[in-house]
C-alpha positions in Angstrom: -43.4 -21.3 -49.9 -40.1 -21.4 -48.1 -39.3 -23.8 -45.3 -38.4 -21.0 -42.9 -41.0 -18.5 -44.1 -38.3 -15.9 -44.0 -37.0 -13.5 -46.7 -33.6 -11.9 -47.1 -33.9 -8.2 -45.9 -31.3 -7.2 -48.5 -32.4 -8.8 -51.8 -35.8 -10.2 -50.9 -35.1 -13.7 -51.9 -36.6 -16.5 -49.8 -34.3 -18.1 -47.2 -34.5 -21.9 -47.4 -33.6 -22.6 -43.7 -34.2 -21.0 -40.3 -31.1 -18.7 -39.7 -31.3 -19.4 -36.0 -30.8 -23.1 -36.6 -27.6 -22.7 -38.7 -24.6 -24.2 -37.0 -22.2 -21.6 -35.7 -24.5 -18.7 -36.3 -25.3 -15.9 -33.8 -28.9 -15.3 -32.9 -31.4 -13.9 -35.3 -31.0 -10.4 -33.8 -27.7 -10.1 -35.6 -28.5 -8.5 -39.0 -26.0 -10.6 -40.9 -27.4 -13.8 -39.6 -30.8 -13.3 -41.4 -29.2 -12.7 -44.8 -29.5 -15.3 -47.5 -26.3 -17.1 -48.3 -25.7 -15.1 -51.5 -25.8 -11.8 -49.7 -24.0 -13.1 -46.7 -21.0 -14.4 -48.6 -21.0 -11.3 -50.9 -19.4 -9.3 -48.1 -18.0 -12.1 -46.0 -14.3 -12.1 -45.0 -13.0 -15.3 -43.4 -9.8 -13.6 -42.2 -9.2 -10.1 -40.9 -5.5 -9.2 -41.4 -3.5 -6.0 -40.9 -2.0 -4.3 -43.9 1.5 -4.6 -42.4 3.2 -5.9 -39.3 6.3 -4.4 -37.7 8.6 -6.5 -35.6 11.1 -4.6 -33.5 14.4 -6.5 -32.9 17.6 -5.5 -31.2 20.4 -5.3 -33.7 22.9 -6.1 -30.9 21.5 -9.1 -29.0 18.6 -10.2 -31.1 15.8 -9.6 -28.5 12.3 -9.0 -29.8 10.0 -6.2 -28.5 6.6 -7.4 -27.5 4.0 -5.4 -25.6 6.0 -3.0 -23.5 9.2 -5.1 -23.0 12.1 -6.8 -24.7 12.2 -10.6 -24.8 15.2 -12.9 -25.6 13.8 -15.4 -28.1 17.1 -17.0 -29.1 16.2 -16.9 -32.8 18.9 -17.4 -35.4 16.7 -15.7 -37.9 13.4 -13.9 -37.6 11.2 -16.1 -39.8 9.7 -18.0 -36.9 9.2 -14.7 -35.1 7.4 -13.3 -38.1 5.2 -16.3 -38.3 4.3 -16.0 -34.6 3.6 -12.3 -34.9 1.4 -12.9 -38.0 -0.6 -15.6 -36.3 -1.3 -13.4 -33.3 -2.4 -10.5 -35.6 -4.8 -12.4 -37.8 -8.4 -12.8 -36.8 -10.8 -15.5 -38.0 -14.5 -14.9 -38.4 -16.6 -16.2 -35.5 -19.0 -17.9 -37.8 -16.3 -20.2 -39.2 -15.8 -23.7 -37.9 -13.2 -26.4 -38.6 -10.7 -23.7 -39.3 -7.2 -24.7 -40.5 -4.4 -22.6 -41.9 -0.9 -22.7 -43.2 1.7 -20.1 -43.9 4.5 -19.8 -46.4 7.1 -17.1 -45.6 8.8 -15.3 -48.5 12.1 -13.5 -47.7 11.9 -10.4 -49.8 15.0 -8.8 -48.4 17.0 -8.6 -45.1 14.3 -6.7 -43.3 11.1 -7.8 -45.1 9.3 -11.1 -45.0 6.1 -11.5 -47.0 3.7 -14.0 -45.2 1.4 -15.9 -47.5 -1.3 -17.3 -45.2 -4.1 -19.7 -46.5 -7.1 -20.3 -44.3 -9.9 -22.8 -44.8 -13.1 -23.4 -42.8 -16.8 -24.1 -42.9 -19.4 -21.4 -42.8 -23.2 -22.1 -43.1 -22.3 -25.6 -44.2 -20.1 -24.3 -47.0 -16.4 -24.8 -47.3 -14.6 -21.5 -47.8 -10.9 -20.7 -48.4 -9.2 -17.4 -48.3 -5.6 -16.3 -48.8 -4.1 -13.2 -47.3 -0.6 -11.7 -47.8 0.9 -9.8 -44.9 4.3 -8.0 -45.2 6.3 -8.2 -42.0 8.9 -5.4 -41.6 11.8 -6.2 -39.3 12.8 -2.9 -37.6 16.3 -3.1 -36.1 16.8 -1.0 -33.0 18.8 -1.2 -29.8 17.1 -2.7 -26.7 17.1 -1.0 -23.3 19.7 -3.5 -22.0 22.1 -3.1 -24.9 21.7 0.6 -24.7 22.7 0.5 -21.0 25.7 -1.7 -21.7 26.9 0.6 -24.6 26.4 3.6 -22.3 28.6 2.0 -19.6 25.8 1.9 -17.1 26.6 0.1 -13.8 25.3 0.0 -10.3 28.1 -1.7 -8.4 31.8 -2.5 -8.6 33.5 -5.6 -7.2 37.1 -4.8 -6.4 39.2 -8.0 -5.9 42.4 -7.4 -4.0 44.6 -9.5 -1.7 46.3 -8.7 1.7 50.1 -8.3 1.5 50.2 -9.6 -2.0 48.7 -9.3 -5.5 46.0 -11.7 -6.6 47.3 -14.4 -8.9 46.3 -14.8 -12.5 44.2 -17.8 -11.6 42.4 -15.9 -8.9 41.7 -13.0 -11.3 40.5 -15.3 -14.1 38.2 -17.2 -11.6 36.8 -14.0 -10.2 35.9 -12.9 -13.8 34.4 -16.3 -14.5 32.3 -16.2 -11.3 30.9 -12.8 -12.4 29.9 -14.1 -15.9 28.4 -17.3 -14.4 26.2 -15.4 -12.0 25.0 -13.1 -14.8 24.3 -16.1 -17.1 22.3 -17.8 -14.3 20.2 -14.7 -13.9 19.7 -14.3 -17.7 18.5 -17.9 -17.9 15.6 -16.9 -15.5 14.7 -14.0 -17.8 16.4 -11.2 -15.9 17.4 -8.8 -18.7 18.8 -6.3 -16.3 21.7 -8.6 -15.5 25.0 -7.9 -17.3 28.7 -7.3 -16.8 29.4 -3.8 -17.9 33.2 -3.8 -17.7 36.2 -5.8 -16.4 39.4 -4.0 -15.8 42.7 -5.2 -14.4 45.3 -3.1 -12.8 48.5 -3.6 -10.7 46.4 -4.3 -7.6 43.9 -6.7 -8.9 40.7 -6.6 -10.9 37.6 -4.4 -11.0 34.3 -5.8 -12.2 31.4 -3.4 -12.9 28.0 -5.0 -13.0 24.4 -3.8 -13.6 22.9 -4.2 -10.1 24.0 -4.1 -6.5 22.5 -7.6 -6.0 24.7 -9.1 -8.6 27.8 -7.3 -7.1 27.0 -8.8 -3.7 26.5 -12.3 -5.1 29.9 -12.1 -6.9 31.7 -10.9 -3.8 30.1 -13.6 -1.7 31.0 -16.4 -4.1 34.6 -15.2 -4.5 35.1 -15.2 -0.7 33.3 -18.5 -0.5 35.9 -20.1 -2.9 39.1 -18.3 -1.9 38.4 -17.2 1.7 39.0 -13.7 2.9 36.3 -11.1 3.4 34.5 -8.2 1.7 33.0 -4.9 2.7 30.7 -2.5 0.9 30.5 1.3 0.6 27.9 3.5 -1.1 28.5 6.6 -3.2 25.6 9.0 -4.1 25.6 9.6 -7.8 22.3 11.3 -8.6 18.6 11.5 -7.9 15.9 9.8 -10.1 12.9 11.5 -11.5 10.9 11.0 -8.3 13.6 12.6 -6.2 15.0 9.4 -4.8 18.7 9.2 -4.2 20.6 6.8 -6.4 23.7 5.1 -5.1 26.5 3.0 -6.5 27.9 0.3 -4.3 31.5 -0.8 -4.2 32.2 -4.3 -2.8 35.9 -4.5 -1.7 37.0 -8.1 -1.6 40.2 -8.9 0.3 41.7 -12.3 -0.3 43.8 -13.9 2.4 47.6 -13.3 2.3 48.3 -17.0 1.9 46.9 -19.5 -0.7 46.3 -23.2 -0.5 49.5 -24.9 -1.8 51.8 -22.2 -0.3 54.5 -23.3 2.2 54.9 -20.9 5.2 56.9 -20.9 8.4 54.8 -19.7 11.3 58.1 -19.3 13.3 56.8 -21.2 16.3 59.7 -23.6 16.2 57.6 -26.4 15.0 58.6 -26.2 11.4 57.0 -25.2 8.0 53.4 -25.7 7.1 51.8 -26.6 3.8 48.7 -24.5 3.6 45.6 -26.6 2.9 42.7 -24.1 3.5 42.2 -20.4 4.2 38.5 -20.6 4.9 38.2 -19.2 8.4 41.3 -20.1 10.3 44.3 -21.1 8.1 44.7 -24.8 8.1 47.6 -26.9 6.9 50.1 -29.8 7.4 53.4 -29.7 9.2 56.2 -30.7 6.9 58.3 -32.1 9.8 55.7 -34.5 11.2 52.7 -34.5 8.9 50.5 -33.3 11.8 47.6 -31.0 11.2 48.1 -27.3 11.8 45.4 -24.7 12.5 46.1 -21.0 13.2 44.7 -19.5 16.3 41.3 -17.8 16.3 42.9 -14.4 16.6 45.3 -15.0 13.7 42.5 -16.4 11.5 43.6 -16.7 7.8 46.7 -14.5 8.3 49.1 -15.8 11.0 52.5 -14.2 11.2 54.7 -16.3 9.0 57.4 -16.3 6.4 56.7 -17.5 2.9 59.1 -20.3 1.9 57.7 -21.3 -1.4 54.9 -23.3 -3.1 54.2 -27.0 -3.4 54.8 -26.7 -7.1 58.4 -25.7 -6.3 59.1 -29.2 -5.0 61.6 -31.4 -6.9 62.0 -35.1 -6.9 65.1 -36.5 -5.2 66.3 -40.0 -4.1 65.1 -41.5 -0.8 68.4 -43.0 0.4 67.4 -44.6 3.7 64.9 -44.7 6.5 66.8 -43.9 9.7 64.0 -44.4 12.2 60.4 -43.2 12.9 61.5 -39.6 12.9 64.2 -39.2 10.3 65.1 -40.2 6.7 68.1 -39.7 4.5 67.7 -38.1 1.1 70.0 -36.6 -1.6 70.2 -32.8 -1.5 68.8 -31.9 -5.0 71.4 -29.1 -5.3 74.6 -30.6 -3.8 73.7 -34.3 -4.2 74.9 -34.8 -0.6 73.1 -37.3 1.6 71.3 -35.4 4.3 69.2 -36.5 7.3 65.9 -34.7 7.5 62.6 -35.1 9.5 60.3 -37.9 8.5 56.7 -36.9 8.2 54.0 -39.6 8.6 52.8 -39.1 5.0 56.1 -40.3 3.6 55.9 -43.6 1.7 58.8 -45.7 3.1 58.7 -47.9 0.0 59.2 -45.0 -2.4 62.4 -44.7 -4.4 62.1 -40.9 -4.8 60.2 -38.2 -2.8 59.4 -34.6 -3.6 61.3 -32.1 -1.4 61.5 -28.4 -0.9 64.7 -26.7 -0.1 64.3 -23.3 1.6 65.8 -21.1 4.2 64.1 -23.3 6.8 66.0 -26.3 5.5 65.1 -29.4 3.4 61.7 -31.0 3.9 59.7 -33.8 2.3 56.5 -32.7 0.6 53.3 -34.7 0.4 53.1 -36.6 -2.9 50.0 -36.3 -5.1 48.8 -39.6 -3.8 49.2 -38.5 -0.2 47.2 -35.3 -1.0 44.4 -37.4 -2.4 44.3 -39.5 0.8 44.3 -36.5 3.0 41.5 -34.9 1.0 39.4 -38.0 1.5 
């Protein structure tokens, strides 16, 4: 007589224990749960595995396609990706407990990885082990983002120009760097629609084409924030989408100020040249005759009427001969080596042996030294 009083419905052998009391078993209404161990394990599979797994990767950027979208995984090779895809595709029988597994990838060729997965667990009190081999095929394609980049897709253009001059190389390089920084920041948040399509320089400045209007506006705003000036935007209708909605491209026209920090200008107000310090809002600077602060009127803003005299980098060192009084000093003319009496600004160091000067059509003037600039910045 059996302890459970039950018989296997398949082979007729007595069942030694009550199937409803077996750990990890479904209830007795499940046909398999009332089978004897021999019949149960005869058709038992610990692991359910697909015959093959395909991993779609972008041949350009390395992104992996999962579900209905592309994801940047940052993988140097796709072994880890294959392991993850395999683990998500394998199913372990519900009756198994204390399940553990390990996988050994085998690189067959550039596009094929054979995954050797070994599972172990406990079923009906019996330790079971099963090994499955799943080939993983790496299918190299082009993701949506890279396809758009290759196709020259863009939604906005940032045109960087300057009033009454051409942007400097430093300004152009910084504008390009700002564009790539903003795109990189957005990519770091998972925004795969963020990219720079094209950067083109011409005689007037630089044109930066980007993937979205939002990115274009951010670039224009940050350039103006760093260099001053202003920007405007204009829309151009290019097409209609499949729903009949109008699709526009936006051009952001950045206009940098006519003067740059470090330039020396003469506002022609009979108070002497000015070393430009800032062009954010109203132009601000330092008078070279006195060292007093200068600020353009509200109406003039960042573009007061003035003559360009040079740049602070044009200054040359010359000998400080003597201090005449609170308002004048004697220096050697760097071209004629004659002693000349010139205005004494309050930033001049009376103990210095040499001072930087600029000779221009407005005369000879002492420039702030690097140390004086640091004090003024503080």
